[in-house]
C-alpha positions in Angstrom: 20.9 -12.5 -12.5 17.1 -12.4 -11.9 15.2 -15.5 -11.1 11.9 -16.6 -12.6 9.1 -17.4 -10.1 5.9 -19.2 -11.0 3.0 -18.7 -8.7 0.2 -21.3 -8.9 -3.4 -21.4 -7.7 -3.8 -17.6 -7.3 -7.4 -17.0 -6.1 -9.5 -15.2 -8.7 -10.1 -12.2 -6.4 -6.4 -11.8 -5.7 -5.6 -11.9 -9.4 -8.4 -9.4 -10.2 -7.1 -6.9 -7.5 -3.5 -7.3 -8.8 -4.6 -6.7 -12.3 -6.7 -3.6 -11.3 -3.7 -2.2 -9.3 -1.4 -2.8 -12.3 -3.7 -0.9 -14.6 -4.1 2.0 -12.1 -0.3 2.2 -11.8 0.3 1.7 -15.5 2.4 -1.4 -15.0 2.3 -4.9 -16.3 1.0 -7.6 -13.8 4.5 -8.9 -13.4 5.9 -5.5 -12.4 3.0 -4.9 -10.1 3.6 -8.2 -8.4 7.2 -7.3 -7.9 6.3 -4.0 -6.4 3.9 -5.6 -4.0 6.5 -8.2 -2.9 9.2 -5.6 -2.5 6.9 -3.4 -0.4 5.8 -6.2 1.9 9.3 -7.6 2.3 10.8 -4.1 3.0 8.4 -3.6 5.9 9.9 -6.6 7.6 13.3 -4.9 7.6 12.3 -1.9 9.7 11.2 -2.0 13.3 7.8 -0.6 14.4 9.6 2.3 16.0 11.3 3.2 12.7 8.0 3.0 10.8 6.4 5.2 13.5 9.2 7.7 13.3 8.9 7.9 9.5 5.1 8.3 9.7 5.5 11.2 12.2 8.2 12.8 10.0 5.9 12.7 6.9 3.0 14.0 8.9 5.1 16.9 10.2 6.1 17.8 6.6 2.4 18.2 5.6 2.0 21.4 7.6 -1.6 20.5 8.2 -3.7 20.4 11.3 -5.6 17.1 11.7 -8.9 17.6 13.5 -10.1 14.2 14.6 -13.8 15.4 14.8 -13.6 16.7 11.2 -12.0 13.5 10.0 -14.7 11.4 11.7 -17.4 13.5 10.1 -15.9 13.1 6.7 -15.7 9.3 7.2 -19.4 9.2 8.1 -20.5 11.6 5.4 -21.5 9.1 2.7 -22.2 6.1 4.8 -25.7 7.0 5.7 
């Protein structure tokens, strides 16, 4: 059976970011908070090596060549 959790003293900026994220993902704030908690807590269950392996697997599935010079140029593009 699910448990109810009340969170007190949430900073305004944290609440605003959570609310914005919920709207972007078309979720209620409660659901968005659960997704955030599940995501963060799930990271703790895997080792750094497992996360690195997963990242490399996903990158390999993209069938794309990553040119670091092009990436750096794109990052700098609108910063001037």
